[in-house]
N, C-alpha and C positions, 0 to 999 in steps of 0.2 A: 511493378508494371508487368502485365502479362504479355509475353512475346509469342505470337503464333508459331506453331511448329508444322512445317510441311514435310510429310513423310517421303521416303525415297520412292515409293510406288506412285504417289501423286505427282512428284516432280518429274519422274520418268515419263508418265503418261502425258503431262503437259509439254515436255520436251519433244515428244514425238509429234504432237499437234503443231508445235512451233516449227519443227523441221518441215512439215508439210506446207506451212504458210510461207516459209522462206523460199522453198523450192518453187512454189507457184509464182511468187513475186519475181524470182530470178528468171523463170521461163518467160514471163511477160516482158521483162526488161530486155531479154535477148531478142524477142520478137518486136521490140519497140512499140509495145502496146501500153498506153498510159491511161489509167483508170481514174475516175473521180473518187473522192473520199467515200461516197456512198457505195460505189461499185467495189471498192477495195474491201469494204466490210463484208462482202459476200464471198470472199475468197475462202478456200478451205483452211482449216486449222486456226490457230490463234497465236498471238505474241505472248511472251513471258515477261511479266513485270512484277517484281516483288519489292517491298519496302519494309525494312526492319522486321524480317522474319528469320526463323531458323530452318535450314534445309539439311536433312541428314540421311545418310545410308542409301544414297542413290548410285546407280551405275548407268552412265550414259555413253553410248558408243556410236561413232560414225554419223553424228548429227550436226546440223548447222544451228548454232545457238547465238543469235544476235539478241541476247536477253538483256533485261534491265534488272540488275540486282543492286539496290541502293542500301548501304549500311546493313547488310545481312550477315548472318553467320552460317557458313556451309561446313558441315562436319562429315568426315568419313565417306566422302563422295568421290567417285572415279569418273573422269572425263577421258575417254579413249578415242583417239583419232577424231576429235571434234573440232569444228571451226567456230571459234568465238570472235571472229572478226566483227567489228562494229558494236560489240557488247559494251554495256556500261556496268562497271564493277566498283564504283566509287565507295570507299569506306567499308567494303565487304571483307570479312575475315574468313579465310579458308583454313580449316584445321584438319590435319591428317588427311589431306586430299591428294589425289593423283591426277595430273594432267599429262597424259602420255601422247606424244606426237600430235599436239594440238596447235592450231594456228591462231595467232593474235595479230590481226591486221587492223590498224586504226581502232584499237580497243582502248576505251577510256578506263583507266584503273588508278586514279589518284588516291593515295592513302589506303590502297588495298593491302591486305596482309596475306602472305603465302608462307608463313613461318613453318619450317619443317616439311613443306610439301614436296612432292616429286613431280617436277616439270620436265623430266628428261625427254629429249628429242623434240621439244616444242620450238616454234618459230615466232619471233616477235618482229613485226615490220611496220614502219611508219606509225609507231605508237609512242606517245609521250607518257613517260612514267615519272611522276613526282611524288615523293614521300612514300613510295611503295616499299614494302618490307619483305625481303627474301631471306631473312636469317635462317641458317641451317637448311636451306632448300637444296634439293638435288637438281642442278641445272646442267647435268651431263648431256652433252651433245646439242645444247640449245644454240640457236642462231639469233643474234640481235642485229637487225639490219635497218639502217636509217631511223634509229630511235633516239630519243632524248632521255637520258637517265639522269635525273636531277634529285639530289638528296635521297638516294636509294640506300637502304641498309642491306648490304650483301655479306655481312659478317658470318663467318663459318659456312658459307655456301660452297657447294661442290661445283667447280667450273670445268671439270674434265671434258676435253674436246669441245669446248664452247667456241663460237666464232662471233666476234664483234666487228661490224663493218659499217663504214660511213655513218658513224654515230657520235653523239656527244655524251661524255661522262663527266658530270660536274657535281662537286660537293657530295660525293658518295662515300659510304663507309665500306671499305674493302679489306680491312685487316683481319688478322687471325685466320687466314686461309692457309692450310698446311701445304707443304710441297707435294704430298701425295694427292691433294685435292685440286690444286691449281698450279699450273706452270705460269710462266710469264705470259702476258697478253700477246707478245710477239710470237710465242709458240702456239697460241690458240687461234691463229689465223686472222689477227687484227689487220684491217686495211682501212686507211684513211679515217682514223678515229681521232677526235679531238678530246683532250682531257684537261680539266681545270686542276692543275697540280696544286695550286695554293689552297683551293677550296676542298680538295679531296683528301680523305684520310686513308693513308696506305701503310700505316704502322704494322710492322711484322708481316709484311706481305711480299710475295714473290713478284708483285707488280712494280716494285721499286726500280728495277733495273732498266725499265723502258720509259720512265717518265719523260726524259728529254726527247725521245723519239716521238712520243705521242703529242707533246706540246707543239711540235712543228706542224702538225696536221691541221687542216682547216676545219672549222666548226660546220655543222650541218646548217644549211641555209633554210 
C-alpha cells in the first residue's frame, strides 16, 4: 500500500496557514463574534488534517497547531515553542522528533508513540493519555498537571526535574529508570497525585519509596 509522504517544506507552509487560521478564530472569540459555518470558511488560512501519511524533516516554531494527525508517521521533525492544545494525535508515531517547550492542553493522544523523542520543557494539562508510549523519551523539565496517565509506557524515560500534580497514574510501566534519570516522584514536585499501585509496574524504579504516600491521595475527578 502506498503511503503519501508530506515533505517538510509542505508541512511548514501548511502549519503557517493553520497558525493564521487559529489566531483569526481566537481573535473573534475574544471579541465574542460568532460566525456561521459559511462565514468561517472565509477566514484566512486553513486547518491541518492528515490521515495515514508520512511527514518528515520539518521545523515548526512558535505556532498554534490544533492539527488533526490520525495514524500518521512523523519523522525527524522539530516543534519548538508550539501550542498543540486541542490537537488530535491518535495512533500517530513520532520518530526522532523534538517537542521543545510545547503546550499540550486537552490534546487527544490515545495510542500515540513518542519513543526516543525529546519533549523537554513541555507542559501537559487536562489531557487524557491512554496507551501512549514514551519509551526512552526525554521528559526533562516537563509538567503533567490534571492529567490522566493510564497504561502509559514510560520505560527508560528521563524524568529529571519533572513535575506531576493533581493527576492520576494508573497501570503504567515505569521501571528501568536509573537513579541518574529519575529521582522519586516526591523529589520531582508531586502534589496530590493518585496512583494505582496494584495496577502499576514499578519494578527496579526509584518510585518504589513513595507508593504508600501516593495511594493516599485522591484521584482526579
